[in-house]
C-alpha positions in Angstrom: 92.8 64.7 95.8 90.5 61.7 95.9 88.5 60.5 98.9 88.4 56.9 100.2 85.6 54.7 98.9 82.2 55.2 100.2 80.6 52.6 102.6 77.6 50.6 101.7 74.2 52.3 102.4 70.8 51.0 103.5 69.2 52.3 100.4 70.3 53.8 97.1 68.8 57.2 97.9 71.1 57.7 100.9 74.1 56.6 98.8 73.2 59.1 96.0 72.9 62.0 98.5 76.3 61.2 100.0 78.0 60.7 96.6 76.6 64.1 95.5 77.9 65.8 98.6 81.3 64.2 98.1 81.4 65.3 94.5 80.6 68.9 95.6 83.2 68.8 98.3 85.9 67.5 95.9 85.0 70.2 93.3 85.1 72.9 96.1 88.5 71.6 97.3 89.9 71.6 93.8 88.6 75.1 93.2 90.1 76.2 96.5 93.4 74.7 95.6 93.4 76.5 92.2 92.5 79.9 93.8 95.1 79.4 96.6 97.9 78.6 94.0 97.2 82.0 92.3 97.6 83.9 95.6 100.7 81.9 96.7 102.7 83.9 94.2 103.4 86.6 96.8 106.8 86.4 98.4 108.3 88.6 101.1 111.8 89.4 100.1 113.1 91.2 103.2 111.6 91.7 106.6 113.7 93.7 109.1 112.3 93.9 112.6 115.2 95.6 114.3 116.2 99.1 115.3 118.4 101.0 112.9 119.4 104.6 113.6 121.1 107.3 111.6 124.8 108.0 112.4 126.0 111.5 113.1 125.0 114.2 110.6 125.5 112.3 107.2 122.9 110.4 105.2 122.8 106.9 106.7 121.3 103.8 105.0 118.9 102.5 107.6 117.6 99.4 105.6 118.4 98.0 102.2 116.8 95.2 100.2 118.4 93.8 97.1 115.8 92.1 94.9 116.9 89.5 92.4 115.5 90.0 88.9 114.4 86.3 88.9 112.0 87.2 91.8 110.2 89.7 89.6 109.0 87.3 87.0 107.5 89.7 84.5 106.3 93.3 84.0 103.1 92.6 85.8 104.6 92.6 89.3 104.6 95.1 92.1 106.9 95.8 95.0 105.2 96.9 98.3 107.3 98.6 100.9 106.2 99.2 104.5 108.4 100.9 107.0 108.0 102.9 110.2 110.0 104.4 113.1 110.4 107.3 115.5 112.0 110.7 115.7 114.2 111.7 118.7 112.9 114.5 120.8 115.5 117.0 119.6 115.3 120.3 117.7 117.6 118.9 115.0 116.3 118.6 111.4 115.5 115.1 110.2 115.1 113.8 106.6 113.9 110.4 105.3 114.5 109.2 101.7 113.3 106.1 99.9 115.3 104.9 96.9 114.6 102.6 94.0 118.2 101.7 92.8 119.9 105.1 92.9 116.8 107.2 92.2 115.0 108.9 95.1 111.3 108.1 95.0 110.5 109.9 98.2 112.3 112.7 100.1 110.7 114.2 103.2 113.1 117.2 103.0 114.8 118.3 106.2 112.2 119.2 108.9 112.6 119.9 112.6 110.4 117.0 113.8 110.8 117.1 117.6 109.7 113.6 118.6 106.9 111.4 117.3 106.5 108.4 115.0 106.4 108.1 111.2 105.5 105.5 108.6 106.1 105.2 104.9 104.2 102.9 102.5 105.1 102.6 98.8 103.9 100.7 95.8 106.2 100.3 92.8 104.4 98.9 89.7 106.1 97.8 86.5 104.6 99.4 83.4 106.8 97.8 80.7 110.2 96.3 81.0 112.0 99.3 82.3 109.3 101.8 83.5 107.9 101.9 87.0 105.0 103.9 88.5 105.7 104.7 92.1 103.3 105.9 94.8 104.6 106.7 98.2 102.4 107.8 101.1 103.6 109.0 104.5 102.1 109.7 107.9 103.4 111.0 111.2 102.2 111.9 114.6 104.4 115.0 114.4 102.6 117.8 112.6 105.9 119.2 111.2 106.7 116.0 109.3 104.8 116.0 106.0 102.0 113.5 105.6 101.7 113.2 101.9 101.3 111.2 98.7 104.0 111.4 96.1 103.7 109.9 92.6 106.8 109.4 90.3 108.1 107.3 87.4 111.4 105.6 87.3 113.3 103.4 84.9 114.9 100.4 86.7 115.8 97.7 84.2 115.5 94.0 84.6 119.2 93.5 83.7 120.5 93.9 87.3 119.4 93.4 90.8 116.9 96.0 92.0 117.9 97.8 95.3 115.3 99.3 97.5 116.6 101.3 100.5 115.6 103.7 103.2 118.0 106.4 104.4 117.9 108.9 107.2 119.8 112.2 107.9 119.7 113.9 111.3 121.6 116.4 113.3 122.9 113.8 115.7 123.2 110.0 116.0 119.8 108.3 116.4 117.7 111.4 115.5 115.9 108.9 113.3 115.1 105.4 114.4 113.7 102.9 111.8 112.0 100.0 113.5 110.8 97.8 110.6 111.2 97.5 106.9 109.2 95.0 104.8 109.5 94.6 101.1 107.0 92.3 99.4 106.8 91.2 95.8 103.3 90.5 94.4 101.8 90.0 90.9 99.4 92.7 89.6 
């Protein structure tokens, strides 16, 4: 970006000071633009901000996000997943699972969480063309639901769309309510 021409000055010293300041500002602006372009590689793939509940007693897909292979540009990318919701105040068991393609990367196991809220955060990092390192952390206001960190490795290939999904299983409809599901792709 270039600035308009500078006006005439009373003396050369004032002109030199202003030209120097403009040069510093132009350099700073160009540096900022270069730094900003590096960070603009992040793209949110899916953001669901609606309520999704489990249906009856079977495993129900609460949210799903298909990710095009062209979105993940190389093996140096990560997928970030953030999701949260609530448990119904029932004595029924409730179970949450997070999948990468058809592989479970997190399973809460069935627990009798009577009410409360939960959240799941996950990072999936590519370590080669078909190997991912997965770290999932969970928290809940209900002490019976496990707050934990789970590490695993999976092998999702770049040859097909990648599917990230959250499922819930309860003892009755709406035992588990998912309120938001965000999937973000970002370079390492």
